TORNU-476379 format. One line per field, with one value per residue (C-alpha): residue in one letter; x negated, y negated, z. Coordinates in Angstrom, 3 decimals. Each point is the difference from the previous one (the first is absolute). Example, Ala and Ser with C-alpha at 12.3 -4.5 7.8 and 13.67 -1.06 7.14 Angstrom:
% residues 2
rest = (A;S) .
X = (-12.300;-1.370) .
Y = (4.500;-3.440) .
Z = (7.800;-0.660) .
***
This chain:
% residues 258
rest = (M;K;I;D;G;R;F;W;L;T;K;E;G;Q;S;F;L;G;S;G;R;I;E;L;L;E;R;I;D;K;I;G;S;I;H;A;A;A;K;E;M;K;M;S;Y;K;A;A;W;E;R;I;N;G;M;N;A;L;A;D;Q;P;L;I;E;R;T;T;G;G;K;G;G;G;G;T;K;L;T;P;Y;A;R;E;L;I;S;T;F;H;R;L;N;E;L;H;R;Q;F;I;D;R;F;S;E;A;G;N;D;P;E;R;L;A;R;I;L;S;R;T;F;L;T;T;S;A;R;N;Q;L;P;A;T;L;S;S;I;E;S;N;G;L;H;S;T;L;T;L;A;L;S;G;S;D;T;L;R;S;T;I;T;A;K;S;V;E;N;M;G;L;S;I;G;C;D;T;Y;A;I;I;K;S;S;D;I;H;V;V;S;V;P;P;S;S;E;A;G;D;N;L;L;S;G;T;I;E;T;L;E;R;S;G;D;N;I;E;I;A;L;R;L;A;G;G;T;L;L;I;A;L;E;K;Q;D;A;L;Q;N;L;E;V;G;R;T;A;Y;A;I;I;S;P;L;H;I;I;I;G;L) .
X = (-25.699;3.774;2.164;2.688;2.355;2.647;3.491;1.566;2.915;-0.448;2.495;-0.707;-3.683;0.524;-0.135;3.546;0.105;-2.685;-0.061;-0.210;2.937;2.085;-0.783;1.129;3.306;0.551;-0.630;2.403;2.591;-0.521;-0.178;2.191;-2.442;-2.864;-1.617;0.069;-1.204;-2.921;-0.882;-0.078;-2.372;-2.152;0.501;1.422;3.592;-1.330;-2.073;2.967;2.323;-2.496;-0.178;3.783;0.272;-2.632;1.907;3.347;-1.435;-0.989;2.939;2.996;2.316;-0.359;-1.712;1.403;3.166;0.764;2.731;1.647;1.976;0.809;-1.307;-3.663;0.467;-0.850;-3.173;-1.411;0.766;-1.139;2.178;0.877;-2.359;-2.893;0.672;0.022;-3.373;-1.454;1.135;-1.461;-3.302;-0.378;0.676;-2.486;-2.565;0.272;-0.524;-3.014;-1.429;0.419;-1.790;-2.905;-0.131;-0.575;-2.922;-1.338;-0.271;-3.092;-1.917;-3.206;-0.086;0.794;0.159;2.609;1.955;-0.075;1.444;2.745;0.927;0.131;2.628;3.499;2.282;2.686;3.687;2.071;3.118;-2.001;-0.326;-3.387;-2.908;-3.083;-3.554;-2.206;-3.328;-0.149;-2.312;0.441;1.614;0.840;1.123;2.286;1.092;2.549;-0.007;-2.523;0.131;-1.465;-1.146;0.554;-1.726;2.185;-1.263;-1.426;-0.248;3.397;0.104;2.665;0.121;1.749;0.692;0.203;-0.633;-3.589;0.954;0.924;-3.407;-1.638;2.240;-0.459;-3.752;0.099;-3.312;-1.256;-0.494;2.443;2.576;3.631;3.448;2.089;3.604;2.722;3.758;1.282;2.563;-2.849;-1.471;1.506;-0.704;0.228;-0.807;-1.658;-2.455;1.186;-1.687;-0.676;-0.797;0.771;-2.682;1.523;-1.874;0.436;-0.915;0.431;0.715;2.030;3.518;0.055;3.618;3.269;2.542;3.475;2.293;3.126;-0.855;-3.716;-2.893;-3.256;-3.058;-3.294;-2.820;-3.466;-2.724;-3.109;-2.106;2.339;2.022;3.739;2.434;3.662;2.368;3.737;1.971;3.633;1.362;0.958;-3.605;-1.311;-1.217;-1.975;-1.490;-0.580;-2.011;-3.450;-0.008;-2.264;1.584;-1.104;0.502;0.384;-0.650;-0.188;-3.077;2.390;1.742;-3.115;-0.487;-3.440;-0.392;-2.996) .
Y = (-86.522;-0.318;-2.762;-1.028;-2.906;-1.231;-0.940;-3.287;-2.070;-3.764;-2.807;-3.693;0.760;1.581;3.617;1.348;3.800;2.580;3.511;-1.247;-2.367;2.663;2.426;-2.604;-0.497;3.761;0.486;-2.816;1.647;3.356;-1.232;-3.106;-2.099;-2.318;0.427;3.820;0.026;-2.274;2.234;3.090;-1.822;-1.142;-3.698;-2.782;-1.136;-3.443;1.435;2.033;-2.986;-2.190;2.577;0.165;-3.801;-0.154;2.480;-1.716;-3.371;1.388;2.363;-1.002;1.323;0.820;3.327;0.639;-0.728;0.108;2.179;-0.775;1.981;3.656;2.954;-0.906;-3.668;-1.181;0.105;-0.674;1.620;-0.512;-1.645;1.873;-2.422;1.100;3.678;-0.776;-1.766;3.015;2.341;-2.312;-0.267;3.790;0.443;-2.712;1.339;3.471;-1.440;-1.930;3.209;1.774;-2.893;0.197;3.783;-0.519;-2.290;2.482;2.683;-1.859;0.318;-2.006;0.369;-3.385;1.546;2.502;-2.842;-1.822;3.081;0.283;-3.665;0.418;2.737;-0.747;0.055;2.617;-0.818;3.147;1.063;2.518;-1.062;1.667;-1.377;1.209;-1.106;3.088;1.174;3.016;2.495;3.131;1.315;3.679;0.939;2.976;0.242;-2.686;-1.410;-1.535;-0.319;-3.223;-0.518;-3.575;-1.501;-2.493;-2.380;1.854;3.759;0.646;1.614;0.838;2.463;-0.987;2.239;-1.733;1.109;0.387;-2.308;-2.737;0.341;-0.471;-2.860;-1.928;0.531;1.374;0.962;0.830;-3.130;-2.195;-2.109;0.994;-0.257;2.919;-0.945;1.906;-0.520;-0.128;2.691;2.374;-0.053;2.428;-0.747;2.677;0.147;3.433;0.979;2.893;3.371;0.048;-3.127;1.666;-2.101;-3.292;-2.873;-0.045;-3.235;-0.770;-3.401;-1.984;-1.258;-3.806;-0.715;1.806;-2.120;1.373;-1.126;1.911;3.664;-0.709;-0.694;-1.725;1.287;-1.902;2.442;-1.371;2.521;0.424;-1.872;-3.002;0.627;-0.665;2.396;-0.869;2.973;0.107;2.856;0.883;-0.581;3.667;1.022;-1.951;2.387;-1.060;-3.027;-2.955;-3.208;0.539;3.765;2.031;1.143;1.596;-1.117;2.700;-1.106;2.115;-0.693;-0.127;-3.040;-2.194;-2.309;-1.461;-3.706;-2.163) .
Z = (132.178;-0.248;-1.428;2.460;0.607;2.420;-1.134;1.094;-1.278;0.162;-0.432;-0.480;0.458;3.436;1.189;0.054;0.278;0.771;1.453;3.611;-0.366;-1.722;2.829;2.537;-1.827;-0.275;3.721;0.870;-2.244;1.727;3.613;-0.112;2.023;-0.978;3.425;-0.159;-3.604;0.896;2.951;-2.252;-2.346;2.945;-0.724;2.133;-0.333;-0.938;-2.882;-1.249;0.162;-1.875;-2.799;-0.235;-0.011;-2.746;-2.146;0.654;-1.007;-3.419;-0.576;-2.113;2.707;3.741;0.755;3.484;1.912;3.693;1.457;3.320;2.535;-0.347;1.961;-0.482;0.771;-3.521;-2.034;-3.463;-3.340;-3.567;-2.609;-3.231;-1.779;2.250;-0.732;-3.722;0.375;1.810;-2.780;-2.656;1.878;0.266;-3.724;-0.990;2.472;-1.549;-3.486;1.312;1.488;-3.352;-1.725;2.487;-0.450;-3.728;0.802;2.555;-2.678;-1.222;3.274;-0.427;-3.789;-1.651;-3.477;1.111;1.605;-3.334;-1.724;2.602;-0.422;-3.771;0.219;-1.117;3.024;-0.481;-0.121;0.386;1.846;2.068;3.644;0.442;-2.061;1.860;-0.864;-0.396;-1.361;-2.296;1.714;-2.148;-3.198;-0.455;-3.513;-0.614;-3.597;-0.803;3.510;2.396;3.773;1.357;3.577;1.147;3.037;1.857;2.697;2.987;-0.401;-1.620;-3.448;-2.559;-2.898;-3.209;-2.989;-3.384;-3.573;-1.211;-2.869;2.484;1.667;-3.385;-1.156;3.249;0.012;3.533;1.574;3.472;2.067;-1.920;1.861;-0.464;1.536;1.227;-0.824;1.851;0.166;3.578;-0.820;-0.967;3.521;2.510;3.679;2.701;3.704;-0.193;-2.758;-2.187;0.410;-3.739;-2.027;-3.363;-1.648;1.177;1.609;3.790;1.791;3.694;1.491;2.502;-0.658;0.143;-0.904;-0.715;-1.847;-0.618;-2.808;-0.865;-0.551;-0.397;2.339;-0.926;1.834;0.266;0.797;0.821;-0.875;2.148;-2.562;0.056;-3.173;0.340;-1.705;-0.544;-0.259;-0.638;1.550;0.429;3.509;0.373;-0.718;3.012;2.697;3.097;-1.736;2.310;-0.140;1.519;-0.530;-2.266;-3.240;-3.285;-3.580;-2.658;-3.595;-3.116;-2.165;-2.967;1.523;0.207;-2.980;-0.662;-0.727;-0.892) .
***
């Protein structure tokens, strides 16, 4: 059994934005035609237009605008307000998915769900706060290496002091968070020949967002976990949206949270 949930935004008691409507807007933005976007989504033009009218009726500003003339004979494009709504929806949808993932940790165990709900939600500057289950503890003098099971089959190793393990009361099977700064994740297109003891996780690049000399990379792991990495522009090599890439993370850069 798995806890799941769909994300919708409502306004004035009516459905406003959902994944299907966002996809329609994004296709219109890409193609420049409501008819062609509807065809790609295998829906009628009438159905597409009704969805757009429904969204426009609830929106604070128009979502689309017509263009006339030009080489293509005119078409349809999104307004800046519509693009802002799309960005907001994706951010809220990702937060919703993270919330559902925390519930899903419990499986069909109500008592474990109660423990998860009783946790204090973390507020840190780290972009990556990943729900995990502690699956093993290996002690080596002053330090201990923890193996953390993320959603799906992905795992991480974190090295912290043995004293921290004791002070936090960590034990196998307990629920934790792996906290990682985005600047401590290095993303490459080809896995290194030697991992040098680092964590190596494969996934698919979802977004690449450039700002100044930096680039933010969203990497979706096979198990569903989303990693956010921050790289310098000059370090970007053969990384493209939709392609497989690899995240390299030192165990020393993974903080444990409860």
